[in-house]
C-alpha positions as MATLAB code, in Angstrom:
seq = 'XXXXXXXXXXXXXXXXXXXXXXXXXXXXXXXXXXXXXXXXXXXXXXXXXXXXXXXXXXXXXXXXXXXXXXXXXXXXXXXXXXXXXXXXXXXXXXXXXXXXXXXXXXXXXXXXXXXXXXXXXXXXXXXXXXXXXXXXXXXXXXXXXXXXXXXXXXXXXXXXXXXXXXXXXXXXXXXXXXXXXXXXXXXXXXXXXXXXXXXXXXXXXXXXXXXXXXXXXXXXXXXXXXXXXXXXXXXXXXXXXXXXXXXXXXXXXXXXXXXXXXXXXXXXXXXXXXXXXXXXXXXXXXXXXXXXXXXXXXXXXXXXXX';
ca = [
       6.388  -12.700  -17.914;
       4.089  -13.266  -20.864;
       2.446   -9.881  -20.380;
       3.645   -6.293  -20.345;
       0.290   -4.545  -20.001;
      -2.890   -5.148  -18.051;
      -4.832   -5.617  -21.269;
      -2.437   -8.356  -22.347;
      -2.857   -9.949  -18.930;
      -6.648   -9.855  -19.208;
      -6.454  -11.347  -22.715;
      -4.365  -14.268  -21.453;
      -6.898  -14.860  -18.690;
      -9.756  -14.921  -21.228;
      -7.959  -17.169  -23.681;
      -6.813  -19.684  -21.072;
      -9.857  -19.358  -18.794;
      -7.633  -18.537  -15.825;
      -7.565  -15.940  -13.098;
      -4.891  -13.269  -12.896;
      -3.515  -15.062   -9.843;
      -3.175  -18.343  -11.727;
      -1.377  -16.686  -14.640;
       0.979  -14.824  -12.311;
       1.802  -17.913  -10.262;
       2.583  -19.934  -13.389;
       4.726  -17.195  -14.933;
       6.565  -16.536  -11.679;
       7.408  -20.211  -11.308;
       8.547  -20.430  -14.916;
      10.773  -17.351  -14.674;
      12.396  -18.285  -11.372;
      12.710  -21.997  -11.984;
      11.037  -22.627   -8.633;
       8.086  -24.983   -8.382;
       4.604  -23.413   -8.208;
       4.140  -25.053   -4.817;
       7.257  -23.407   -3.412;
       6.388  -20.021   -4.918;
       2.948  -20.276   -3.319;
       4.473  -21.291    0.026;
       6.741  -18.249    0.012;
       3.816  -15.947   -0.714;
       1.852  -17.586    2.091;
       4.677  -16.669    4.469;
       4.416  -13.054    3.347;
       0.708  -13.054    4.074;
       1.437  -14.414    7.524;
       3.724  -11.441    8.174;
       0.980   -9.071    7.008;
      -1.555  -10.544    9.412;
       0.905  -10.358   12.288;
       1.642   -6.719   11.466;
      -2.071   -5.929   11.700;
      -2.254   -7.613   15.110;
       0.893   -5.884   16.355;
      -0.314   -2.518   15.150;
      -3.572   -2.809   17.065;
      -2.246   -4.294   20.297;
       1.440   -3.416   20.626;
       3.495   -0.280   21.089;
       3.697    1.445   17.722;
       5.248    4.714   18.876;
       7.801    5.641   16.246;
      11.386    6.425   17.209;
      10.824   10.015   16.171;
       7.854   10.226   18.508;
       5.764   11.787   15.747;
       3.338    8.926   15.226;
       1.847    5.843   16.814;
      -1.393    4.666   18.356;
      -3.787    6.077   15.778;
      -4.875    2.651   14.522;
      -6.005    1.736   18.020;
      -7.845    5.057   18.309;
      -9.831    4.254   15.170;
     -10.446    0.692   16.350;
     -11.677    1.911   19.744;
     -13.871    4.537   18.080;
     -15.530    1.820   16.015;
     -16.634    0.088   19.225;
     -18.584    3.164   20.327;
     -21.237    2.825   17.636;
     -21.895    3.242   13.935;
     -19.150    5.160   12.153;
     -19.741    7.634    9.345;
     -17.738    5.394    7.025;
     -19.352    2.126    8.046;
     -17.860   -0.849    9.863;
     -16.119   -2.853    7.094;
     -14.438    0.155    5.476;
     -13.489    1.634    8.853;
     -11.935   -1.682    9.827;
      -9.871   -1.800    6.643;
      -8.728    1.744    7.390;
      -7.750    0.862   10.961;
      -5.827   -2.217    9.817;
      -3.978   -0.227    7.151;
      -3.016    2.382    9.746;
      -1.868   -0.416   12.060;
       0.567   -1.912    9.552;
       1.944    1.500    8.582;
       2.541    2.320   12.243;
       4.378   -0.969   12.694;
       6.604    0.085    9.808;
       7.260    3.497   11.379;
       8.140    1.843   14.695;
      10.709   -0.396   12.966;
       8.510   -3.485   13.083;
       8.301   -6.255   10.492;
       6.192   -5.580    7.401;
       5.986   -6.613    3.755;
       6.600   -3.880    1.190;
       3.497   -3.795   -1.013;
       4.854   -2.488   -3.277;
       6.971   -0.274   -0.973;
       7.375    0.257    2.765;
       5.672    3.623    2.422;
       2.526    1.925    1.108;
       2.758   -1.267    3.170;
      -0.576   -0.899    4.965;
      -3.079   -0.784    2.121;
      -3.103   -4.383    0.893;
      -2.969   -5.910    4.411;
      -5.696   -3.518    5.539;
      -7.980   -4.534    2.688;
      -7.105   -8.244    2.707;
      -7.129   -9.018    6.433;
     -10.349   -7.122    7.087;
     -11.997   -8.817    4.090;
     -10.844  -12.228    5.289;
     -12.457  -11.678    8.663;
     -15.601  -10.303    7.084;
     -16.153  -13.012    4.472;
     -14.598  -15.965    6.300;
     -12.022  -16.698    3.606;
      -9.187  -19.176    4.140;
      -5.598  -17.944    3.992;
      -5.098  -19.742    0.681;
      -7.684  -17.517   -0.970;
      -5.920  -14.356    0.207;
      -2.547  -15.688   -0.932;
      -4.018  -16.053   -4.412;
      -5.089  -12.438   -4.081;
      -1.472  -11.458   -3.441;
      -0.463  -13.025   -6.750;
      -3.145  -10.977   -8.478;
      -1.929   -7.826   -6.741;
       1.642   -8.724   -7.672;
       0.765   -9.014  -11.357;
      -0.816   -5.563  -11.286;
       2.178   -4.113   -9.463;
       4.507   -5.721  -11.992;
       2.788   -3.908  -14.843;
       2.761   -0.559  -13.020;
       6.427   -0.852  -12.030;
       7.525   -1.646  -15.565;
       5.393    0.963  -17.319;
       5.485    3.800  -14.783;
       7.084    3.667  -11.322;
       6.498    2.494   -7.763;
       9.079    4.885   -6.317;
       8.071    8.064   -4.527;
      11.464    9.553   -5.368;
      10.713    9.064   -9.064;
       6.984    9.552   -9.373;
       5.621   10.983   -6.137;
       3.250    9.251   -3.755;
       0.983    8.323   -6.657;
       3.684    5.773   -7.454;
       3.642    4.253   -3.967;
       0.271    4.688   -2.290;
      -1.427    5.034   -5.682;
       0.054    1.785   -6.953;
      -0.887   -0.039   -3.756;
      -4.474    1.203   -4.024;
      -4.675   -0.043   -7.608;
      -3.166   -3.386   -6.663;
      -5.557   -3.846   -3.747;
      -8.587   -2.767   -5.779;
      -7.879   -5.154   -8.639;
      -7.105   -8.036   -6.314;
     -10.269   -7.436   -4.295;
     -12.338   -7.751   -7.470;
     -10.796  -11.126   -8.221;
     -11.125  -12.286   -4.616;
     -14.847  -11.583   -4.822;
     -15.288  -13.522   -8.045;
     -15.003  -10.732  -10.599;
     -13.453  -11.195  -14.027;
      -9.939  -10.233  -15.014;
     -11.363   -7.384  -17.095;
     -13.305   -6.070  -14.098;
     -10.113   -6.226  -12.034;
      -8.313   -4.184  -14.689;
     -11.130   -1.614  -14.639;
     -10.765   -1.375  -10.850;
      -7.090   -0.560  -11.282;
      -7.901    2.217  -13.742;
     -10.612    3.656  -11.498;
      -8.321    3.606   -8.479;
      -5.284    5.096  -10.181;
      -7.258    7.939  -11.745;
      -8.146    9.071   -8.236;
      -4.459    9.212   -7.223;
      -2.874   10.994  -10.177;
      -0.590   13.810   -9.096;
      -0.316   12.721   -5.461;
       2.992   14.171   -4.256;
       5.540   12.619   -1.910;
       6.197   15.153    0.860;
       7.262   13.356    4.067;
       7.853   15.587    7.067;
      11.491   15.355    8.186;
      12.046   12.772    5.456;
      10.397   10.058    7.546;
       7.815    7.556    6.322;
       5.302    8.812    8.863;
       3.582   12.107    8.086;
       1.503   12.023    5.873;
       2.334    8.489    4.746;
       0.510    6.613    7.508;
      -2.772    8.481    7.081;
      -2.578    8.050    3.310;
      -2.382    4.289    3.826;
      -5.533    4.317    5.938;
      -7.498    6.390    3.462;
      -6.006    4.425    0.571;
      -7.557    1.202    1.852;
     -10.976    2.849    1.703;
     -10.366    4.031   -1.863;
      -9.356    0.517   -2.918;
     -12.614   -0.909   -1.566;
     -14.625    1.776   -3.344;
     -12.883    1.158   -6.674;
     -13.426   -2.602   -6.410;
     -17.126   -2.116   -5.726;
     -17.468    0.220   -8.697;
     -15.847   -2.333  -10.993;
     -17.919   -5.230   -9.637;
     -21.041   -3.127  -10.203;
     -20.109   -2.848  -13.868;
     -18.535    0.604  -13.837;
     -15.655    0.722  -16.279;
     -12.659    2.987  -16.503;
     -13.387    5.061  -19.612;
      -9.657    5.728  -19.939;
      -8.122    2.214  -20.102;
      -6.010    1.290  -17.099;
      -2.860    0.958  -19.195;
      -3.326    4.506  -20.457;
      -3.847    5.706  -16.893;
      -0.546    4.064  -15.974;
       1.047    5.944  -18.871;
      -0.297    9.177  -17.427;
       1.216    8.246  -14.064;
       4.606    8.144  -15.741;
       3.977   11.466  -17.507;
       2.788   13.230  -14.360;
       5.526   11.726  -12.193;
       8.225   12.792  -14.641;
       6.846   16.340  -14.738;
       6.497   16.620  -10.972;
       8.924   19.112   -9.394;
      11.784   17.533   -7.462;
      10.593   19.224   -4.275;
       7.466   17.078   -4.443;
       9.283   13.776   -4.909;
      10.437   12.569   -1.500;
      12.988   15.322   -0.969;
      11.173   16.977    1.924;
      11.630   20.342    0.189;
       7.987   20.995   -0.618;
       4.402   20.187    0.229;
       3.490   19.317    3.814;
       7.159   18.986    4.750;
       7.633   22.719    4.213;
       4.579   24.009    6.033;
       5.327   26.010    9.196;
       4.457   22.976   11.327;
       6.406   20.629    9.077;
       9.526   22.794    9.354;
       9.053   23.117   13.122;
       8.835   19.347   13.593;
      11.877   18.815   11.385;
      13.900   21.355   13.384;
      12.901   19.729   16.673;
      13.921   16.275   15.416;
      17.273   17.555   14.157;
      17.983   19.184   17.522;
      16.909   16.031   19.321;
      19.316   13.916   17.260;
      22.197   16.324   17.866;
      21.518   16.277   21.579;
      21.472   12.480   21.696;
      24.636   12.272   19.607;
      26.374   14.718   21.940;
      25.279   12.747   25.005;
      26.518    9.535   23.449;
      29.969   11.030   22.866;
      30.273   12.587   26.328;
      32.726   10.747   28.662;
      31.136    8.849   31.523;
      31.321   10.645   34.862;
      33.509    9.041   37.512;
      31.964    8.163   40.875;
];
């Protein structure tokens, strides 16, 4: 890639009068040796999977194998039909869609990691709800994925997108930043405004720990995806309104690395701290362990003769 930082990316966009998506598509094609048309086609397939995951999450059985989660996206969707929500329709819809995709992931359905499976609901939640709201064609949203990808590329190479390395700020936080920046560009904002949106979004996620109950990507991961979609929309609106990130986005990413490196191991996807070690978290973990042992024992037991 021709850029290592978001500021470099914004500079390229200014100098060449291009969007972040256009720069990313060109660089991706150049690096892979695949034609821009084929790279775009592949990304379009990914967006198709995202839309299907939203549909599946709202209409299908999303009960996870653990039995801990499932059906919350539909609850939110049904609640929205009862009248005006406190959040407001568009944001509530993005939240419901993000929950839907995360529940599909937990129930072993097909999703696209954006940038990880643990944060897979945020970009689809924001994108699919925005597409329905503004009447955008798929092609426009696919361009948005290239913008989000460029942002994720910078975060991954200057901090981390792994919960095991940097906590949930690296997964859900990165996805929120990616969605926020892409939403700015989708709505006609400049590359610099998109970069500001990333900084605004990431500042709100610094220090977010990774503490999955029983080591599963369910509690609190799914809820964080739903709320993360709302944060992404808020950050994009701030940036489009002219609000800038006083601390440059690249410096915020540097802080992500600093905070993630200093985070105790028990708060980095080990299940040894945070919500995973609350009384309820330990109780649920114990019940799941006993359930697995019981199933394993039943599977090994010889079949009874008639």
